C-alpha positions, 0 to 999 in steps of 0.5 A: 500500500502506497501512502496515497492508497492509505489516504484514499477513502474506504467508506463502504456504502452502508448505514451506521458507519464512520470514516475520519482523518486525524492530523496533528500540527505541532510547533511548540516555539509558537505554542501551536499544538493542534489536532484536526479530525475531518470525518463523517458519521452515517448513523441513520438517525443523525448522519452528518459530517464534522470537524473537530479542533483539539487545542492540546495546550488549552485542553479545549476541543471544538466540534463543528457540524456540517450536512452529510452532503458537504463531505466528499472525496475528489481529486485525491482530496478530502473535503468537509465544507470549505475545509480540505485535506490531502497528504500534500496540503491542509486547509481549515476554514472555520468561522473563527479559525483558518489554517493553510499548510503545505505538507512534505512527508519525511517519514512514511509508515512503509508500504504495508497496511498497519493492520496487515491481513486483519484489514480484510476481516469484518471488524468494527474498527480499522486504522491506518497510519498515513504518515509518521512524520511530515513538515507543514509550512503555512499560516494560521489565523486566529483571533485576528492574528496571523501566525506563520509556522513551520510545524511537525505533523502526523496523519492517520485514518480510522473507519468502521462501525464504532470505536473498540470496547477499550483501546490505547493510542500513542503518537510522537515524532518530537525526538531529538534525532530527526526522522525518529517517530512512533505510532502505537494503537491497540484495541479490544474489538468485536469479531463474530460475537467474540471480543479479540485484542489486536495491536500494531506499533510503527517505530521509525529510527535510522532509516528503518521502520520496525513493525510490531503487531498482532499479525506478525506474531509480536507480543505485547505486555502492558503494565500500569505503574503509579505514575506511568503506563509501560508497554513492552513489545517483542519480535524475535530479538527486538524489544521495544519498551515505551513508558508513557507519562501523561497529564489530564486529558481532554474529552473529544467526541468519538463513534459509539455503536452504529457510528453514533457520535456520542462517545467520550474519547479522553486524549492528551497532546502533552504526554511524554514517551520514553522509548528504548529499542533493544536488539538482543542485549544491545540498546540501539536507541533510547530517548524521550518524545515530548508532546505525545498524543495519548489515549488509554482506556484499557483499564475499563475493558470488559 
């Protein structure tokens, strides 16, 4: 799967499904720490498109509704109202906010699907990493002030019938070593009447992307300490240890049963992720990524 294929629409022509793109724009020196969600819900009693704007510094999320007809995909670009998104540009047009930026991908997630062959199964939720890291050059206008920026970015796509029963999600690309990036996700989903747990992790370092996932027989152990959550992933002789410390989360809106947009999703954009990559007994990489996006509901499963 090329990056363009991962971006393209996957929405099946059914009722009670959702499809959304999540993109971050981060430049700490100018206090820009934003996430945008451009999406549509086809919940039959309330079909609509929407844009969410999450300000990680202020801990505020805004939800803008649009008629479902305003959601379209043409010329390799997603459109919601007057806003648009592709893997080359982003244009957000809201009554009280504007942002324009040109995207240059620096670290993609490889040609393979994040979910491997699981993307062909009749699951309730699917996720693809579009790119792990990119730079966005542009200008933001808010409260009458125009702010030029050169920001870091990340993009993913999620679609299906509902979010998992419980899940974790982590993303950061702010390591001191340029090009290093991490994206993790896992969830407890319904499959043929059973709840099954699956996960994937992309860690890119020194020109190579390490993929730990359910479909390539990697293992995952999660432990909750007093002040952090620790993830230990193993695949053959490689071991990835991720310790996440996070602050208070902000409530975003996510899809519940039948893609109804009524589910609380608690997320922070200011977590810290300490990452260690080992190969055998040798430590290959060890550093901390700041301004990490983090969601964690595993303790609520079942």
